[in-house]
Short mmCIF file of the C-alpha atoms (twelve columns), coordinates in Angstrom:
data_MODEL
# 
_entry.id   MODEL 
# 
loop_
_atom_site.group_PDB 
_atom_site.id 
_atom_site.type_symbol 
_atom_site.label_atom_id 
_atom_site.label_alt_id 
_atom_site.label_comp_id 
_atom_site.label_asym_id 
_atom_site.label_seq_id 
_atom_site.Cartn_x 
_atom_site.Cartn_y 
_atom_site.Cartn_z 
_atom_site.pdbx_PDB_model_num 
ATOM 1  C CA . UNK A 1  -12.682 -4.545  -12.335 1 
ATOM 2  C CA . UNK A 2  -10.780 -1.332  -10.174 1 
ATOM 3  C CA . UNK A 3  -12.518 -0.233  -7.083  1 
ATOM 4  C CA . UNK A 4  -13.158 3.649   -7.249  1 
ATOM 5  C CA . UNK A 5  -13.094 4.048   -3.858  1 
ATOM 6  C CA . UNK A 6  -9.809  5.708   -2.762  1 
ATOM 7  C CA . UNK A 7  -7.970  2.993   -0.184  1 
ATOM 8  C CA . UNK A 8  -8.511  3.471   3.213   1 
ATOM 9  C CA . UNK A 9  -4.883  3.429   5.119   1 
ATOM 10 C CA . UNK A 10 -5.405  2.122   8.650   1 
ATOM 11 C CA . UNK A 11 -2.563  3.671   10.665  1 
ATOM 12 C CA . UNK A 12 -1.198  2.844   14.016  1 
ATOM 13 C CA . UNK A 13 -0.147  5.560   16.735  1 
ATOM 14 C CA . UNK A 14 3.048   3.507   17.148  1 
ATOM 15 C CA . UNK A 15 3.931   3.131   13.376  1 
ATOM 16 C CA . UNK A 16 3.634   7.257   11.739  1 
ATOM 17 C CA . UNK A 17 4.154   6.618   7.526   1 
ATOM 18 C CA . UNK A 18 3.067   2.995   7.697   1 
ATOM 19 C CA . UNK A 19 1.272   1.980   4.962   1 
ATOM 20 C CA . UNK A 20 -1.368  -0.693  5.625   1 
ATOM 21 C CA . UNK A 21 -3.481  -2.956  3.866   1 
ATOM 22 C CA . UNK A 22 -6.962  -1.941  3.928   1 
ATOM 23 C CA . UNK A 23 -8.169  -5.312  2.695   1 
ATOM 24 C CA . UNK A 24 -7.476  -9.089  3.065   1 
ATOM 25 C CA . UNK A 25 -5.828  -10.454 -0.309  1 
ATOM 26 C CA . UNK A 26 -3.208  -10.739 -2.274  1 
ATOM 27 C CA . UNK A 27 -0.464  -8.005  -3.545  1 
ATOM 28 C CA . UNK A 28 -1.598  -7.373  -7.066  1 
ATOM 29 C CA . UNK A 29 1.740   -5.240  -7.969  1 
ATOM 30 C CA . UNK A 30 3.683   -2.937  -6.531  1 
ATOM 31 C CA . UNK A 31 3.393   0.584   -8.700  1 
ATOM 32 C CA . UNK A 32 6.708   2.246   -7.054  1 
ATOM 33 C CA . UNK A 33 10.086  0.895   -6.559  1 
ATOM 34 C CA . UNK A 34 11.648  0.741   -3.465  1 
ATOM 35 C CA . UNK A 35 13.876  3.634   -2.303  1 
ATOM 36 C CA . UNK A 36 11.738  6.037   -5.232  1 
ATOM 37 C CA . UNK A 37 10.155  9.441   -4.118  1 
ATOM 38 C CA . UNK A 38 7.062   9.257   -3.968  1 
ATOM 39 C CA . UNK A 39 3.980   12.032  -4.147  1 
ATOM 40 C CA . UNK A 40 0.774   12.578  -1.730  1 
ATOM 41 C CA . UNK A 41 -2.084  10.538  -3.176  1 
ATOM 42 C CA . UNK A 42 0.438   8.575   -6.106  1 
ATOM 43 C CA . UNK A 43 -0.342  4.718   -5.991  1 
ATOM 44 C CA . UNK A 44 2.494   2.794   -4.410  1 
ATOM 45 C CA . UNK A 45 0.790   -0.533  -4.554  1 
ATOM 46 C CA . UNK A 46 -2.605  -2.753  -5.845  1 
ATOM 47 C CA . UNK A 47 -3.958  -5.355  -3.926  1 
ATOM 48 C CA . UNK A 48 -6.599  -7.843  -5.346  1 
ATOM 49 C CA . UNK A 49 -9.571  -9.352  -3.359  1 
ATOM 50 C CA . UNK A 50 -12.084 -10.878 -4.516  1 
ATOM 51 C CA . UNK A 51 -11.150 -10.374 -8.017  1 
ATOM 52 C CA . UNK A 52 -11.152 -6.473  -6.741  1 
ATOM 53 C CA . UNK A 53 -8.172  -4.034  -7.134  1 
ATOM 54 C CA . UNK A 54 -7.647  -1.585  -4.508  1 
ATOM 55 C CA . UNK A 55 -4.880  0.672   -5.001  1 
ATOM 56 C CA . UNK A 56 -2.903  1.800   -2.190  1 
ATOM 57 C CA . UNK A 57 -1.962  5.733   -2.166  1 
ATOM 58 C CA . UNK A 58 0.773   7.298   -0.267  1 
ATOM 59 C CA . UNK A 59 -1.142  9.481   2.565   1 
ATOM 60 C CA . UNK A 60 2.105   12.498  2.481   1 
ATOM 61 C CA . UNK A 61 5.401   12.791  -0.172  1 
ATOM 62 C CA . UNK A 62 8.585   11.015  1.084   1 
ATOM 63 C CA . UNK A 63 10.758  7.752   0.367   1 
ATOM 64 C CA . UNK A 64 8.861   4.714   -0.217  1 
ATOM 65 C CA . UNK A 65 9.930   1.786   1.945   1 
ATOM 66 C CA . UNK A 66 8.647   -1.402  1.308   1 
ATOM 67 C CA . UNK A 67 8.201   -4.512  2.811   1 
ATOM 68 C CA . UNK A 68 10.121  -8.065  1.647   1 
ATOM 69 C CA . UNK A 69 6.625   -8.714  -0.082  1 
ATOM 70 C CA . UNK A 70 6.620   -10.020 -3.833  1 
ATOM 71 C CA . UNK A 71 3.404   -9.591  -5.940  1 
ATOM 72 C CA . UNK A 72 1.148   -12.904 -5.416  1 
ATOM 73 C CA . UNK A 73 1.930   -12.727 -1.764  1 
ATOM 74 C CA . UNK A 74 -1.153  -12.806 0.550   1 
ATOM 75 C CA . UNK A 75 -1.449  -9.924  2.930   1 
ATOM 76 C CA . UNK A 76 -4.189  -9.396  5.830   1 
ATOM 77 C CA . UNK A 77 -6.154  -6.178  6.731   1 
ATOM 78 C CA . UNK A 78 -3.770  -3.816  8.756   1 
ATOM 79 C CA . UNK A 79 -0.613  -5.912  7.699   1 
ATOM 80 C CA . UNK A 80 2.267   -3.395  6.890   1 
ATOM 81 C CA . UNK A 81 3.252   -3.086  2.900   1 
ATOM 82 C CA . UNK A 82 5.651   -0.256  3.702   1 
ATOM 83 C CA . UNK A 83 6.424   2.989   5.076   1 
ATOM 84 C CA . UNK A 84 6.705   6.688   3.614   1 
ATOM 85 C CA . UNK A 85 9.985   8.364   5.263   1 
ATOM 86 C CA . UNK A 86 9.782   12.103  5.117   1 
# 
């Protein structure tokens, strides 16, 4: 089952460009490689919570810098997954 709602990325004022987990769950997969150029709205990761997949999308175009998280890793709501550098 895949969530149809776009992921809601919670931003902190002190961390511009951060992609934060919108749910508590696990990292199902990275959809873009570290260092890849991504477009605004492009899915960069997929999270899973209670058998529902939630895509995490880039809010702006830039270079993806992923955190050291492997697929299957647990993530908390609000945890930084990656950042987008312009």
